[in-house]
N, C-alpha and C positions, 0 to 999 in steps of 0.2 A: 754897575751891578758886573760882578764877573762870575761865569760860569765857575770857576772854580771857588770861590766863595764857598767856607765851607758853613754849614748850619750848628751855633753852638747856641742857640735860644735853650735852656732845658724844659721853659715855662709855654714855650710856642701850643701847645693846647689849649692852655686857659686864655691865653691872649689872644689867637686868631678868631677873625668871624667865620664863620664854617659857610655864609652866605658867600662868602668872596672864592671859595672850591666849588660851589654850585655855577656861579659866575664865569670861573674858566672853564668847567666842561663845557657851558654852552657856546663859548666863544669858539673852543675847539670844534665842538659838534657844527657852526654856524660854517665855520670856516675862516672867520674876519671879527673884529670889534663892532663893524657896523653893518654886516649881516646879523650879528646876533642882538645889535642894538633894536634892529625891526623886527626880528621876531620877539622877544621880550619887551618889547615899545619902550624902550627909553631912547634916553639921550646919550648921544657915542659919547658924550666925553664921562658919562658917569660910568661906564661901562670899561672903557679906559682906566678913570680913575680906581677902580676896584683890582684890576688887575695888577695894578701899578702898587697898590696896599699888600695884596696876596704876595710879590714879588718882593717888597721892603721885609715883608714876616720872615719868607726863606730866606733870603739874603742874597738873591740868586735871579737871573734871567730864565722867566718860563717860556714866552714866545717870540718871536723876533717876525717882523714885517717880511712878506714875499710877493714875488707877480700873483701868487694865486692867493694871498690875504695873510696869514701865518702860519708860521711853521713852529713844532714844537723843538724846545733844546731836547739836551741829554735830560737836564730835571725837569722838563716842561713833562716828558712823558711817562719819567717817576711820578711825577704829581697826578697826570691822568690818571694810572693806573689805580692810584692810591683811592684818589677820588670817584674813580667807578666802583670799588669795590666798598667804599663809604657808603655810596648811594642804593647800591645795591642790598648793603647790610640794613638801612634806613627802610627799605623798600620793605622788608620783611619782620618789621618791627610789630604793627598791627596781624601780621597773620599768627606771628611766635604768639604774641600775647594772650591771642584767641585762642589758641590752641593748648596752652598754659592753665589756662579756665576750662578748658572744655566747654564750649559755648560755640560751638562750631555748626551750623547749619546751612545749606546752600544746594546746588547743581555743578558738577564740573560735565561738561559737553565734550565729548572727544569725538572726532570724524576719522575713520581709520576704513581701509582697505580692504576687501570681504577675504575671507578664511584665514584669517593671520593663524598662526600657531607659535604661543612663546609663552614659555613657563613662566620668566621672567615678571613678564606684562602681567598675568596671573594673578602670580603670587604677590604682586604690588597692588592689585585689587584686592585681594583679599584682604593684607593685613591693612591696607587704608580705610575699608568698611570697616574692621574691628576696631580700628580707631578711632574713625568717624562715623558713626553709624548715623549721624544726623545728616549727612550729605547725600544726596542722590544723584547716582551716576547714569550720566545719559549716553548714550553709544548709539553713532549715525555711521550707517557704512554707505561707500561711493566710491567711483572711481579713483585712483592713486591721484590726476590732476585737478578733480571736484576737493578733496583735501588740502592741495595747496592754495587753492581758489576759494574757499573756508576759512585758512588760518589768515591770509593777506586781507581777507575782507572783513574780520573778528568778527565772524559767525562762531567760532569755536575758538579754544585757548590750544588746546591739545587734539595732533593729529598722528596717525602713524602710516607711515607708507613710504614709497618711492619718491625719488624725485632724479630728473636724468641734467639737473643743473645745482646752482645752488642758488635761493633768493634773500637777499641782503637781507630781510626783515624777519628770517627762521630761524631761530636755533636748532641744530642738527644734531642730536643723538643715537651713535648707530646703536641699535638696538640686536639684530644678528643677520647675516647672510643667510640669503632663499636661495634655493635652485630651482628652476623648473625642467620638466622631463614632459615630453610626446605620449601620450595615452591612448591606449585602444582599451575597447571592452571585450566581455569574454567571446559574444558574438560575432566579432572581426575576425577574419581570416589570417589576420598577422597577430594573432592572439598568441602566445610562447613562443615568438620569433623576434629575432634583435637584426636589424638590420645594419649596414658597414657603412652608408651612406644617405643623409637625411634628402636626398634627390631622388630617392629611389619610391618617394610616399608623395610626389608631386601632384599625381592623377588621384589621390585621395580623397573622398569627402570628409570637409574638414569642420570641426565646431571653433568658432574663434569668441575671443573675448570682449570683442568691442572695446569699448571708453579702458578698459580695465585693462586691457593687454599692456605689459610692460615694452616698453621699445627696444629693450635689446631681445626680447621675443620675438617683436617684429621684425627686428633685422635681420634673425637667423632667418625665418619664414620669405622673407623678401628674396634672401641670398639663394636659398634652395629651392626655390618657387612652390612653398608652401601655401593650402590656402587659396589656390587660385578658382576652388570648386567648394563655395561653403554650403553646406547643407543645417548646419544650425550656429545660434547665436544667442548669447548670455550676456547680458552685463553682468553678472559675480559668478565670480568663481564657483561656488555650490552649485549654482545652478548650470555651470558649462559641465563641470562633473557628471549632474544627472543625466544630462545629454550623450554624452561620452560613453559613462555606465550603459545607457538603455542600446548603444550602437547607433545614433545618429552620425556619428563620425568620428574622426582621431581628432585630439586636440591634445594644448600645452595646459600643465594644471602645477601648480607649487607642488615639492614632492613633499613637504611637511603635510600638508593639508588632505592626501590622501592614501595615506599609510592604513587605515583600517582596508579601506577597499581590496588595495595591493593584500592585505594578509587573506581577504576573505576571498581574494580569486573573480573579482568584480572590474579590474585593470589591469595592463599590462602595458611596463613601460618599455618604448620600441627604438630609442636608443641609446648609445653606449654612452658612458658618463662623461666621456671626454666633449661629447655636444652638450649636454646641457649647459645652457643658460644661467649665469649666477649673479645677483646683484646683494645691495645693502637694504635692509629696512631700516627706517628711523623710528624715533618719535619723534616727533615736531614739535615746536611750539613758537610763537610769537617772541620776537628777539624782547620788544619793549612794551610788553602791556598793561596795564591799569588793571591788572588781576586781582580777582576776588578772594577771599582768605581761601576761602573751598578749594578753587583751582590753583592756589601758588602751593598749598597744602600736599593736593593731589599730585602734581610735578615734581617735587620734592622727592616725594617717597617712591615715584618710580625714576627717577636720575639716581637713587644714592642708591638702588636695589642694581641698575643696570649697570655703573662703576664699580658696585663691586666685583664682577665678576672678570677675572681673570681673562685676560687677552695672550694671543698668542704671540 
């Protein structure tokens, strides 16, 4: 067979064994025929025969042996993309059927960092509840590291938070870019003033966010020597805000989370905008979960709304 052999069989869909495509995906994901046979608990010759039958159907070579196992040809890469799309569609069948007959119940478990402000996420929840009032939504608040760990352990299927890297087992959908600012309360001597350099505040009493502190904020604090004198500690943004408003110390807070306090004159931003650390907040999901229908429909709703937002 040649990679240049054209595919001319107009009856391909009715002739091909769809299980062959599943086996092809298993070979690629396992990294070789022998590895796929071990994972599937089948004999290696049967896996090789399945690959040969699929290649005969499409009329070209899909995989070639290499030192590392197998490599996809150009045709193999195209086949892999099509197979993954078909498998994704197949996984949605029971969920879409359940939605069509409106018999969807269950629980959607979400783990989220504290003080998230997102109109799109709120609208997705409201819309989802209107469509599926029989589904219960549970939200648990934790630090951003705990959100990621809970997703990887399979304790939850949906998360909202920050990540300083990329974990291969997770899907990342950008939700919004968040900024933090350094605030003081009304009773603080610096209230009403802006500083020119963050290091001017290195001797000030500080409220820290513990495990909830974003790494980019930690790096900024350390760069300018901020937070050496700790007078308050809170593992939740809302409680850190409370301590700062009460005058326990100055501290970093997400800008969207404190708009009401700014308008009421309870908090004051100390840094110029050039110093504000910014980072991306993601909607997170496990990459290949066996999701129940309630969770899949919720993820579809949120992804649909997020992806409809025009991006600059």
